[in-house]
mmCIF file of the N, C-alpha and C atoms, coordinates in Angstrom:
data_MODEL
# 
_entry.id   MODEL 
# 
loop_
_atom_site.group_PDB 
_atom_site.id 
_atom_site.type_symbol 
_atom_site.label_atom_id 
_atom_site.label_alt_id 
_atom_site.label_comp_id 
_atom_site.label_asym_id 
_atom_site.label_entity_id 
_atom_site.label_seq_id 
_atom_site.pdbx_PDB_ins_code 
_atom_site.Cartn_x 
_atom_site.Cartn_y 
_atom_site.Cartn_z 
_atom_site.occupancy 
_atom_site.B_iso_or_equiv 
_atom_site.pdbx_formal_charge 
_atom_site.auth_seq_id 
_atom_site.auth_comp_id 
_atom_site.auth_asym_id 
_atom_site.auth_atom_id 
_atom_site.pdbx_PDB_model_num 
ATOM 1   N N  . MET A 1 1  ? 20.616 37.228 -8.613 1.00 0.00 ? 1  MET A N  1 
ATOM 2   C CA . MET A 1 1  ? 19.637 37.068 -7.555 1.00 0.00 ? 1  MET A CA 1 
ATOM 3   C C  . MET A 1 1  ? 18.249 36.965 -8.189 1.00 0.00 ? 1  MET A C  1 
ATOM 4   N N  . PRO A 1 2  ? 17.446 35.987 -7.762 1.00 0.00 ? 2  PRO A N  1 
ATOM 5   C CA . PRO A 1 2  ? 16.114 35.830 -8.349 1.00 0.00 ? 2  PRO A CA 1 
ATOM 6   C C  . PRO A 1 2  ? 15.208 37.011 -7.993 1.00 0.00 ? 2  PRO A C  1 
ATOM 7   N N  . SER A 1 3  ? 14.257 37.299 -8.868 1.00 0.00 ? 3  SER A N  1 
ATOM 8   C CA . SER A 1 3  ? 13.331 38.405 -8.617 1.00 0.00 ? 3  SER A CA 1 
ATOM 9   C C  . SER A 1 3  ? 12.219 38.025 -7.646 1.00 0.00 ? 3  SER A C  1 
ATOM 10  N N  . GLN A 1 4  ? 12.080 36.736 -7.363 1.00 0.00 ? 4  GLN A N  1 
ATOM 11  C CA . GLN A 1 4  ? 11.030 36.275 -6.457 1.00 0.00 ? 4  GLN A CA 1 
ATOM 12  C C  . GLN A 1 4  ? 11.594 35.209 -5.524 1.00 0.00 ? 4  GLN A C  1 
ATOM 13  N N  . ALA A 1 5  ? 11.189 35.263 -4.268 1.00 0.00 ? 5  ALA A N  1 
ATOM 14  C CA . ALA A 1 5  ? 11.665 34.287 -3.281 1.00 0.00 ? 5  ALA A CA 1 
ATOM 15  C C  . ALA A 1 5  ? 11.106 32.900 -3.592 1.00 0.00 ? 5  ALA A C  1 
ATOM 16  N N  . SER A 1 6  ? 11.907 31.889 -3.327 1.00 0.00 ? 6  SER A N  1 
ATOM 17  C CA . SER A 1 6  ? 11.471 30.511 -3.526 1.00 0.00 ? 6  SER A CA 1 
ATOM 18  C C  . SER A 1 6  ? 10.584 30.076 -2.363 1.00 0.00 ? 6  SER A C  1 
ATOM 19  N N  . LYS A 1 7  ? 9.577  29.292 -2.633 1.00 0.00 ? 7  LYS A N  1 
ATOM 20  C CA . LYS A 1 7  ? 8.706  28.769 -1.583 1.00 0.00 ? 7  LYS A CA 1 
ATOM 21  C C  . LYS A 1 7  ? 9.151  27.389 -1.127 1.00 0.00 ? 7  LYS A C  1 
ATOM 22  N N  . GLN A 1 8  ? 10.262 26.912 -1.678 1.00 0.00 ? 8  GLN A N  1 
ATOM 23  C CA . GLN A 1 8  ? 10.772 25.587 -1.339 1.00 0.00 ? 8  GLN A CA 1 
ATOM 24  C C  . GLN A 1 8  ? 11.875 25.723 -0.300 1.00 0.00 ? 8  GLN A C  1 
ATOM 25  N N  . LEU A 1 9  ? 11.781 24.962 0.774  1.00 0.00 ? 9  LEU A N  1 
ATOM 26  C CA . LEU A 1 9  ? 12.783 24.940 1.826  1.00 0.00 ? 9  LEU A CA 1 
ATOM 27  C C  . LEU A 1 9  ? 13.658 23.710 1.635  1.00 0.00 ? 9  LEU A C  1 
ATOM 28  N N  . GLU A 1 10 ? 14.945 23.943 1.456  1.00 0.00 ? 10 GLU A N  1 
ATOM 29  C CA . GLU A 1 10 ? 15.873 22.835 1.249  1.00 0.00 ? 10 GLU A CA 1 
ATOM 30  C C  . GLU A 1 10 ? 16.189 22.185 2.590  1.00 0.00 ? 10 GLU A C  1 
ATOM 31  N N  . THR A 1 11 ? 16.137 20.874 2.653  1.00 0.00 ? 11 THR A N  1 
ATOM 32  C CA . THR A 1 11 ? 16.450 20.128 3.876  1.00 0.00 ? 11 THR A CA 1 
ATOM 33  C C  . THR A 1 11 ? 17.562 19.131 3.598  1.00 0.00 ? 11 THR A C  1 
ATOM 34  N N  . PHE A 1 12 ? 18.135 18.634 4.668  1.00 0.00 ? 12 PHE A N  1 
ATOM 35  C CA . PHE A 1 12 ? 19.188 17.630 4.550  1.00 0.00 ? 12 PHE A CA 1 
ATOM 36  C C  . PHE A 1 12 ? 19.140 16.750 5.786  1.00 0.00 ? 12 PHE A C  1 
ATOM 37  N N  . PRO A 1 13 ? 19.647 15.510 5.711  1.00 0.00 ? 13 PRO A N  1 
ATOM 38  C CA . PRO A 1 13 ? 19.600 14.591 6.850  1.00 0.00 ? 13 PRO A CA 1 
ATOM 39  C C  . PRO A 1 13 ? 20.466 15.098 8.006  1.00 0.00 ? 13 PRO A C  1 
ATOM 40  N N  . ASN A 1 14 ? 19.997 14.860 9.222  1.00 0.00 ? 14 ASN A N  1 
ATOM 41  C CA . ASN A 1 14 ? 20.756 15.218 10.416 1.00 0.00 ? 14 ASN A CA 1 
ATOM 42  C C  . ASN A 1 14 ? 21.810 14.137 10.651 1.00 0.00 ? 14 ASN A C  1 
ATOM 43  N N  . PRO A 1 15 ? 23.107 14.496 10.636 1.00 0.00 ? 15 PRO A N  1 
ATOM 44  C CA . PRO A 1 15 ? 24.142 13.482 10.826 1.00 0.00 ? 15 PRO A CA 1 
ATOM 45  C C  . PRO A 1 15 ? 24.217 12.950 12.261 1.00 0.00 ? 15 PRO A C  1 
ATOM 46  N N  . ASN A 1 16 ? 23.636 13.684 13.226 1.00 0.00 ? 16 ASN A N  1 
ATOM 47  C CA . ASN A 1 16 ? 23.638 13.259 14.634 1.00 0.00 ? 16 ASN A CA 1 
ATOM 48  C C  . ASN A 1 16 ? 22.234 13.423 15.219 1.00 0.00 ? 16 ASN A C  1 
ATOM 49  N N  . PRO A 1 17 ? 21.287 12.566 14.859 1.00 0.00 ? 17 PRO A N  1 
ATOM 50  C CA . PRO A 1 17 ? 19.900 12.762 15.290 1.00 0.00 ? 17 PRO A CA 1 
ATOM 51  C C  . PRO A 1 17 ? 19.686 12.654 16.798 1.00 0.00 ? 17 PRO A C  1 
ATOM 52  N N  . ASP A 1 18 ? 20.604 12.055 17.536 1.00 0.00 ? 18 ASP A N  1 
ATOM 53  C CA . ASP A 1 18 ? 20.437 11.936 18.986 1.00 0.00 ? 18 ASP A CA 1 
ATOM 54  C C  . ASP A 1 18 ? 20.972 13.151 19.740 1.00 0.00 ? 18 ASP A C  1 
ATOM 55  N N  . ARG A 1 19 ? 21.545 14.086 19.047 1.00 0.00 ? 19 ARG A N  1 
ATOM 56  C CA . ARG A 1 19 ? 22.137 15.267 19.680 1.00 0.00 ? 19 ARG A CA 1 
ATOM 57  C C  . ARG A 1 19 ? 21.140 16.423 19.663 1.00 0.00 ? 19 ARG A C  1 
ATOM 58  N N  . ASP A 1 20 ? 21.067 17.184 20.772 1.00 0.00 ? 20 ASP A N  1 
ATOM 59  C CA . ASP A 1 20 ? 20.232 18.380 20.831 1.00 0.00 ? 20 ASP A CA 1 
ATOM 60  C C  . ASP A 1 20 ? 21.000 19.556 20.238 1.00 0.00 ? 20 ASP A C  1 
ATOM 61  N N  . TYR A 1 21 ? 20.285 20.416 19.524 1.00 0.00 ? 21 TYR A N  1 
ATOM 62  C CA . TYR A 1 21 ? 20.887 21.581 18.893 1.00 0.00 ? 21 TYR A CA 1 
ATOM 63  C C  . TYR A 1 21 ? 20.161 22.840 19.332 1.00 0.00 ? 21 TYR A C  1 
ATOM 64  N N  . GLU A 1 22 ? 20.888 23.930 19.408 1.00 0.00 ? 22 GLU A N  1 
ATOM 65  C CA . GLU A 1 22 ? 20.286 25.248 19.581 1.00 0.00 ? 22 GLU A CA 1 
ATOM 66  C C  . GLU A 1 22 ? 20.859 26.137 18.489 1.00 0.00 ? 22 GLU A C  1 
ATOM 67  N N  . ILE A 1 23 ? 19.979 26.708 17.685 1.00 0.00 ? 23 ILE A N  1 
ATOM 68  C CA . ILE A 1 23 ? 20.396 27.574 16.589 1.00 0.00 ? 23 ILE A CA 1 
ATOM 69  C C  . ILE A 1 23 ? 20.168 29.017 17.022 1.00 0.00 ? 23 ILE A C  1 
ATOM 70  N N  . LYS A 1 24 ? 21.183 29.848 16.850 1.00 0.00 ? 24 LYS A N  1 
ATOM 71  C CA . LYS A 1 24 ? 21.070 31.270 17.175 1.00 0.00 ? 24 LYS A CA 1 
ATOM 72  C C  . LYS A 1 24 ? 21.336 32.089 15.922 1.00 0.00 ? 24 LYS A C  1 
ATOM 73  N N  . PHE A 1 25 ? 20.547 33.141 15.741 1.00 0.00 ? 25 PHE A N  1 
ATOM 74  C CA . PHE A 1 25 ? 20.708 34.040 14.604 1.00 0.00 ? 25 PHE A CA 1 
ATOM 75  C C  . PHE A 1 25 ? 20.647 35.460 15.128 1.00 0.00 ? 25 PHE A C  1 
ATOM 76  N N  . ASP A 1 26 ? 21.670 36.248 14.844 1.00 0.00 ? 26 ASP A N  1 
ATOM 77  C CA . ASP A 1 26 ? 21.707 37.655 15.236 1.00 0.00 ? 26 ASP A CA 1 
ATOM 78  C C  . ASP A 1 26 ? 21.777 38.516 13.980 1.00 0.00 ? 26 ASP A C  1 
ATOM 79  N N  . CYS A 1 27 ? 20.939 39.527 13.927 1.00 0.00 ? 27 CYS A N  1 
ATOM 80  C CA . CYS A 1 27 ? 20.940 40.486 12.819 1.00 0.00 ? 27 CYS A CA 1 
ATOM 81  C C  . CYS A 1 27 ? 21.038 41.878 13.439 1.00 0.00 ? 27 CYS A C  1 
ATOM 82  N N  . PRO A 1 28 ? 22.258 42.446 13.535 1.00 0.00 ? 28 PRO A N  1 
ATOM 83  C CA . PRO A 1 28 ? 22.436 43.718 14.232 1.00 0.00 ? 28 PRO A CA 1 
ATOM 84  C C  . PRO A 1 28 ? 21.925 44.935 13.464 1.00 0.00 ? 28 PRO A C  1 
ATOM 85  N N  . GLU A 1 29 ? 21.636 44.807 12.178 1.00 0.00 ? 29 GLU A N  1 
ATOM 86  C CA . GLU A 1 29 ? 21.228 45.969 11.390 1.00 0.00 ? 29 GLU A CA 1 
ATOM 87  C C  . GLU A 1 29 ? 19.971 45.678 10.575 1.00 0.00 ? 29 GLU A C  1 
ATOM 88  N N  . PHE A 1 30 ? 18.883 45.322 11.241 1.00 0.00 ? 30 PHE A N  1 
ATOM 89  C CA . PHE A 1 30 ? 17.618 45.049 10.566 1.00 0.00 ? 30 PHE A CA 1 
ATOM 90  C C  . PHE A 1 30 ? 16.895 46.370 10.318 1.00 0.00 ? 30 PHE A C  1 
ATOM 91  N N  . THR A 1 31 ? 16.436 46.602 9.094  1.00 0.00 ? 31 THR A N  1 
ATOM 92  C CA . THR A 1 31 ? 15.655 47.800 8.782  1.00 0.00 ? 31 THR A CA 1 
ATOM 93  C C  . THR A 1 31 ? 14.410 47.396 8.001  1.00 0.00 ? 31 THR A C  1 
ATOM 94  N N  . CYS A 1 32 ? 13.356 48.167 8.188  1.00 0.00 ? 32 CYS A N  1 
ATOM 95  C CA . CYS A 1 32 ? 12.108 47.947 7.463  1.00 0.00 ? 32 CYS A CA 1 
ATOM 96  C C  . CYS A 1 32 ? 11.339 49.260 7.448  1.00 0.00 ? 32 CYS A C  1 
ATOM 97  N N  . LEU A 1 33 ? 10.230 49.291 6.740  1.00 0.00 ? 33 LEU A N  1 
ATOM 98  C CA . LEU A 1 33 ? 9.378  50.473 6.719  1.00 0.00 ? 33 LEU A CA 1 
ATOM 99  C C  . LEU A 1 33 ? 8.135  50.215 7.552  1.00 0.00 ? 33 LEU A C  1 
ATOM 100 N N  . CYS A 1 34 ? 7.763  51.195 8.347  1.00 0.00 ? 34 CYS A N  1 
ATOM 101 C CA . CYS A 1 34 ? 6.544  51.105 9.151  1.00 0.00 ? 34 CYS A CA 1 
ATOM 102 C C  . CYS A 1 34 ? 5.347  51.069 8.203  1.00 0.00 ? 34 CYS A C  1 
ATOM 103 N N  . PRO A 1 35 ? 4.463  50.076 8.326  1.00 0.00 ? 35 PRO A N  1 
ATOM 104 C CA . PRO A 1 35 ? 3.325  49.992 7.406  1.00 0.00 ? 35 PRO A CA 1 
ATOM 105 C C  . PRO A 1 35 ? 2.308  51.119 7.604  1.00 0.00 ? 35 PRO A C  1 
ATOM 106 N N  . LYS A 1 36 ? 2.323  51.757 8.764  1.00 0.00 ? 36 LYS A N  1 
ATOM 107 C CA . LYS A 1 36 ? 1.353  52.823 9.037  1.00 0.00 ? 36 LYS A CA 1 
ATOM 108 C C  . LYS A 1 36 ? 1.848  54.186 8.569  1.00 0.00 ? 36 LYS A C  1 
ATOM 109 N N  . THR A 1 37 ? 3.117  54.516 8.895  1.00 0.00 ? 37 THR A N  1 
ATOM 110 C CA . THR A 1 37 ? 3.635  55.851 8.584  1.00 0.00 ? 37 THR A CA 1 
ATOM 111 C C  . THR A 1 37 ? 4.547  55.886 7.367  1.00 0.00 ? 37 THR A C  1 
ATOM 112 N N  . GLY A 1 38 ? 5.084  54.732 6.967  1.00 0.00 ? 38 GLY A N  1 
ATOM 113 C CA . GLY A 1 38 ? 6.032  54.695 5.865  1.00 0.00 ? 38 GLY A CA 1 
ATOM 114 C C  . GLY A 1 38 ? 7.430  55.123 6.264  1.00 0.00 ? 38 GLY A C  1 
ATOM 115 N N  . GLN A 1 39 ? 7.621  55.434 7.543  1.00 0.00 ? 39 GLN A N  1 
ATOM 116 C CA . GLN A 1 39 ? 8.929  55.843 8.047  1.00 0.00 ? 39 GLN A CA 1 
ATOM 117 C C  . GLN A 1 39 ? 9.803  54.607 8.269  1.00 0.00 ? 39 GLN A C  1 
ATOM 118 N N  . PRO A 1 40 ? 11.127 54.787 8.169  1.00 0.00 ? 40 PRO A N  1 
ATOM 119 C CA . PRO A 1 40 ? 12.010 53.640 8.408  1.00 0.00 ? 40 PRO A CA 1 
ATOM 120 C C  . PRO A 1 40 ? 12.040 53.252 9.879  1.00 0.00 ? 40 PRO A C  1 
ATOM 121 N N  . ASP A 1 41 ? 12.104 51.965 10.120 1.00 0.00 ? 41 ASP A N  1 
ATOM 122 C CA . ASP A 1 41 ? 12.265 51.420 11.470 1.00 0.00 ? 41 ASP A CA 1 
ATOM 123 C C  . ASP A 1 41 ? 13.593 50.678 11.504 1.00 0.00 ? 41 ASP A C  1 
ATOM 124 N N  . PHE A 1 42 ? 14.288 50.778 12.624 1.00 0.00 ? 42 PHE A N  1 
ATOM 125 C CA . PHE A 1 42 ? 15.583 50.130 12.794 1.00 0.00 ? 42 PHE A CA 1 
ATOM 126 C C  . PHE A 1 42 ? 15.503 49.221 14.010 1.00 0.00 ? 42 PHE A C  1 
ATOM 127 N N  . ALA A 1 43 ? 16.125 48.056 13.922 1.00 0.00 ? 43 ALA A N  1 
ATOM 128 C CA . ALA A 1 43 ? 16.054 47.108 15.031 1.00 0.00 ? 43 ALA A CA 1 
ATOM 129 C C  . ALA A 1 43 ? 17.254 46.176 15.001 1.00 0.00 ? 43 ALA A C  1 
ATOM 130 N N  . THR A 1 44 ? 17.454 45.505 16.118 1.00 0.00 ? 44 THR A N  1 
ATOM 131 C CA . THR A 1 44 ? 18.407 44.411 16.226 1.00 0.00 ? 44 THR A CA 1 
ATOM 132 C C  . THR A 1 44 ? 17.601 43.159 16.539 1.00 0.00 ? 44 THR A C  1 
ATOM 133 N N  . LEU A 1 45 ? 17.772 42.110 15.747 1.00 0.00 ? 45 LEU A N  1 
ATOM 134 C CA . LEU A 1 45 ? 17.038 40.863 15.963 1.00 0.00 ? 45 LEU A CA 1 
ATOM 135 C C  . LEU A 1 45 ? 17.949 39.812 16.573 1.00 0.00 ? 45 LEU A C  1 
ATOM 136 N N  . HIS A 1 46 ? 17.432 39.122 17.582 1.00 0.00 ? 46 HIS A N  1 
ATOM 137 C CA . HIS A 1 46 ? 18.108 37.973 18.186 1.00 0.00 ? 46 HIS A CA 1 
ATOM 138 C C  . HIS A 1 46 ? 17.093 36.829 18.190 1.00 0.00 ? 46 HIS A C  1 
ATOM 139 N N  . ILE A 1 47 ? 17.353 35.804 17.430 1.00 0.00 ? 47 ILE A N  1 
ATOM 140 C CA . ILE A 1 47 ? 16.449 34.654 17.343 1.00 0.00 ? 47 ILE A CA 1 
ATOM 141 C C  . ILE A 1 47 ? 17.204 33.417 17.796 1.00 0.00 ? 47 ILE A C  1 
ATOM 142 N N  . SER A 1 48 ? 16.596 32.662 18.719 1.00 0.00 ? 48 SER A N  1 
ATOM 143 C CA . SER A 1 48 ? 17.213 31.401 19.138 1.00 0.00 ? 48 SER A CA 1 
ATOM 144 C C  . SER A 1 48 ? 16.141 30.352 19.325 1.00 0.00 ? 48 SER A C  1 
# 
C-alpha cells in the first residue's frame, strides 16, 4: 500500500453513454477522530 494517496483519478470510457446511472455507496462502519476533542466518532455513510 502506498504511503501517500494518489492525486490522479483513473477514468475509462462509458460503454453506454445514452444510459442513466445511479451509483450508491454504503459504508456501515465509518470511523474518524473528532478534530475538536480527539475522541472517536462512529457513523454510517450512505452516498448516492
